[in-house]
C-alpha atoms as an extended CHARMM CRD file, in Angstrom:
* protein
*
        69  EXT
         1         1  ASN       CA              0.0750000000        0.0140000000        0.0690000000  PROA      1               0.0000000000
         2         2  SER       CA              1.1270000000        3.4990000000       -0.5380000000  PROA      2               0.0000000000
         3         3  GLN       CA             -0.0070000000        6.7990000000       -0.0950000000  PROA      3               0.0000000000
         4         4  CYS       CA             -2.8160000000        8.0650000000       -2.5660000000  PROA      4               0.0000000000
         5         5  GLN       CA             -1.1860000000       10.0310000000       -5.5550000000  PROA      5               0.0000000000
         6         6  ARG       CA             -4.4940000000       11.9460000000       -6.2430000000  PROA      6               0.0000000000
         7         7  GLY       CA             -3.8380000000       15.9540000000       -5.8090000000  PROA      7               0.0000000000
         8         8  PRO       CA             -6.3380000000       17.9580000000       -4.0000000000  PROA      8               0.0000000000
         9         9  ASP       CA             -9.6790000000       18.2460000000       -5.0980000000  PROA      9               0.0000000000
        10        10  VAL       CA            -10.1630000000       21.4140000000       -7.3580000000  PROA      10              0.0000000000
        11        11  PHE       CA            -13.7380000000       20.5740000000       -8.7010000000  PROA      11              0.0000000000
        12        12  PRO       CA            -16.9560000000       19.3070000000       -6.8180000000  PROA      12              0.0000000000
        13        13  PHE       CA            -17.7150000000       15.9810000000       -6.3060000000  PROA      13              0.0000000000
        14        14  THR       CA            -20.6440000000       15.2820000000       -8.8530000000  PROA      14              0.0000000000
        15        15  GLY       CA            -21.3060000000       11.4560000000       -8.8000000000  PROA      15              0.0000000000
        16        16  ARG       CA            -24.0730000000        9.6250000000       -7.5940000000  PROA      16              0.0000000000
        17        17  LYS       CA            -24.8120000000        7.0670000000       -4.7120000000  PROA      17              0.0000000000
        18        18  ASP       CA            -27.2030000000        4.3300000000       -5.8070000000  PROA      18              0.0000000000
        19        19  SER       CA            -29.8280000000        6.4770000000       -3.8430000000  PROA      19              0.0000000000
        20        20  ALA       CA            -29.3440000000        9.6450000000       -5.7440000000  PROA      20              0.0000000000
        21        21  VAL       CA            -29.5550000000       11.3340000000       -2.2450000000  PROA      21              0.0000000000
        22        22  GLY       CA            -29.1710000000       14.8880000000       -2.9130000000  PROA      22              0.0000000000
        23        23  THR       CA            -29.2690000000       15.6180000000       -6.6190000000  PROA      23              0.0000000000
        24        24  LEU       CA            -32.5480000000       17.0970000000       -6.5760000000  PROA      24              0.0000000000
        25        25  SER       CA            -34.0920000000       19.6150000000       -4.7170000000  PROA      25              0.0000000000
        26        26  VAL       CA            -37.2860000000       18.8100000000       -2.9430000000  PROA      26              0.0000000000
        27        27  ALA       CA            -39.4740000000       21.2120000000       -5.4290000000  PROA      27              0.0000000000
        28        28  ASP       CA            -37.4570000000       19.0740000000       -8.7430000000  PROA      28              0.0000000000
        29        29  ALA       CA            -38.0310000000       15.7190000000       -6.5810000000  PROA      29              0.0000000000
        30        30  LEU       CA            -41.8770000000       16.6160000000       -6.4610000000  PROA      30              0.0000000000
        31        31  ARG       CA            -42.3940000000       17.2990000000      -10.1140000000  PROA      31              0.0000000000
        32        32  SER       CA            -40.1670000000       14.4790000000      -11.1920000000  PROA      32              0.0000000000
        33        33  PHE       CA            -41.8940000000       11.6720000000       -8.7230000000  PROA      33              0.0000000000
        34        34  SER       CA            -45.5020000000       13.3470000000       -9.2270000000  PROA      34              0.0000000000
        35        35  ILE       CA            -48.2920000000       11.6540000000      -10.8670000000  PROA      35              0.0000000000
        36        36  ARG       CA            -50.7350000000       13.9360000000      -12.3390000000  PROA      36              0.0000000000
        37        37  THR       CA            -54.4560000000       12.9410000000      -12.2480000000  PROA      37              0.0000000000
        38        38  MET       CA            -57.6890000000       14.2920000000      -13.2310000000  PROA      38              0.0000000000
        39        39  VAL       CA            -60.9190000000       14.2830000000      -11.1130000000  PROA      39              0.0000000000
        40        40  ALA       CA            -63.9280000000       13.8780000000      -13.6010000000  PROA      40              0.0000000000
        41        41  ALA       CA            -67.6680000000       14.0730000000      -12.6420000000  PROA      41              0.0000000000
        42        42  LYS       CA            -70.8530000000       14.7860000000      -14.6820000000  PROA      42              0.0000000000
        43        43  GLU       CA            -71.7680000000       17.8170000000      -14.6410000000  PROA      43              0.0000000000
        44        44  THR       CA            -74.6280000000       18.6660000000      -12.5930000000  PROA      44              0.0000000000
        45        45  PRO       CA            -75.3830000000       21.4290000000       -9.9580000000  PROA      45              0.0000000000
        46        46  ALA       CA            -75.3900000000       18.5610000000       -7.0160000000  PROA      46              0.0000000000
        47        47  ASN       CA            -71.7350000000       17.6720000000       -8.1350000000  PROA      47              0.0000000000
        48        48  ARG       CA            -71.0490000000       20.6830000000       -8.3360000000  PROA      48              0.0000000000
        49        49  GLU       CA            -71.6380000000       22.1950000000       -4.9990000000  PROA      49              0.0000000000
        50        50  ILE       CA            -70.0690000000       18.5550000000       -3.8000000000  PROA      50              0.0000000000
        51        51  LEU       CA            -67.0180000000       19.2530000000       -5.1930000000  PROA      51              0.0000000000
        52        52  GLN       CA            -66.6690000000       23.4740000000       -4.5640000000  PROA      52              0.0000000000
        53        53  ARG       CA            -67.4210000000       22.2740000000       -0.9270000000  PROA      53              0.0000000000
        54        54  MET       CA            -64.5910000000       19.2250000000       -0.4790000000  PROA      54              0.0000000000
        55        55  LEU       CA            -61.9580000000       22.1620000000       -1.8110000000  PROA      55              0.0000000000
        56        56  ARG       CA            -63.3380000000       24.9310000000        0.3990000000  PROA      56              0.0000000000
        57        57  GLU       CA            -63.4810000000       23.2290000000        3.5830000000  PROA      57              0.0000000000
        58        58  ARG       CA            -60.6060000000       20.4220000000        2.8150000000  PROA      58              0.0000000000
        59        59  GLN       CA            -62.5250000000       17.7110000000        2.8200000000  PROA      59              0.0000000000
        60        60  SER       CA            -60.3160000000       15.5840000000        0.4110000000  PROA      60              0.0000000000
        61        61  THR       CA            -56.2130000000       15.0400000000        0.9040000000  PROA      61              0.0000000000
        62        62  PHE       CA            -56.3070000000       13.7880000000       -2.6400000000  PROA      62              0.0000000000
        63        63  LEU       CA            -58.3160000000       16.9900000000       -3.8990000000  PROA      63              0.0000000000
        64        64  SER       CA            -56.2870000000       19.7680000000       -3.7370000000  PROA      64              0.0000000000
        65        65  THR       CA            -55.8830000000       23.4160000000       -5.6590000000  PROA      65              0.0000000000
        66        66  ASP       CA            -53.1630000000       23.9910000000       -3.3490000000  PROA      66              0.0000000000
        67        67  PHE       CA            -49.4620000000       24.5110000000       -5.2450000000  PROA      67              0.0000000000
        68        68  LEU       CA            -46.0350000000       24.0860000000       -4.0960000000  PROA      68              0.0000000000
        69        69  PHE       CA            -44.6410000000       26.2210000000       -6.7020000000  PROA      69              0.0000000000
């Protein structure tokens, strides 16, 4: 065994581990790994009221109009 012959690093390490932890920002990761979905319902006054109430009163953890960015 001999002393390492590499000099001091002058460039940042850009390699990735298997998990790639820290390679994406939180916003980029959410955008990359989120699946877009669509909620469809027959357009009736009753259904419109149900959907509006769910959004207004935050009754659903799935259906939301909150955006992160």
